[in-house]
C-alpha angles and dihedrals in degrees: 000000000000088000093054095041088053092050094047096042094086121091090239116084107247096215098022129251101268119095124257108272098229093047090049092050093049097042093048087060095053130078107252116256133131120328134187123205117206115215092351100182113188097359106248095137097038092052092048090052093049090052087056098053100267120138101234132212122173142167139190137161093238119093089190090052090053092048090055093044092053090048091052092047089051094050089053093043095238134125127233128175103224123174134186105242146141116245090226092055107030118104139185130184119275116271094014105134140053090202136021113194121204105185112171093333102143122189128186116248091255090071105015099094095042090050091049090049090055090051091053088052092052095050122093117235107278089022122137140233116211113194135176117169138145121277124212094269085069089078089079093054135075101216097100143267136112120322093211112092089210089069095050122089133227128196088251092057095047093040090054094044090052100032090127091059129084101254108219095171133003117162143143113219142161115243143162115256124205102173107130126298097305095053103045130132139006111358137177107220140173120223127195134179113179134167125214112235118239 
């Protein structure tokens, strides 16, 4: 938590204020409903969603991240419900969300599957998970992300964790990031769009 508070304490937005491009593309193709952002940081994705008629819930461990997110929401005249919470402890009612977004929220293997299982529980039938994270090839790049391979995701890991979903997209690709100074340059990412069965 101290690490993220320190990163978010500066006036500059660490990962910019524009939404993640993959998230934007997938959200824009869905009918707005209720969305949850996991480990949302400074709020760029939550605020974009709220501007586009989504009802937004979000959580993160960082108080500084929440402050920035609420400031950004205020600047754009939108409302987001953002709580300070630990991913291993936070809970929401079953079938609460039309979308759960996991954008650069990396969990070690010890808690990854249990966290993904909770996300599946929170999703409504026919709800979607939108995920973009770094894959192990990212270790050779300088564009951000964890330096511990245990916190990086493969198509096999995500495919297994969401094997009971309709997998609409699951791919590991190389792309160019332009998301603030900490996500800048060539990056190896994993993208997943999955739908919960009825």
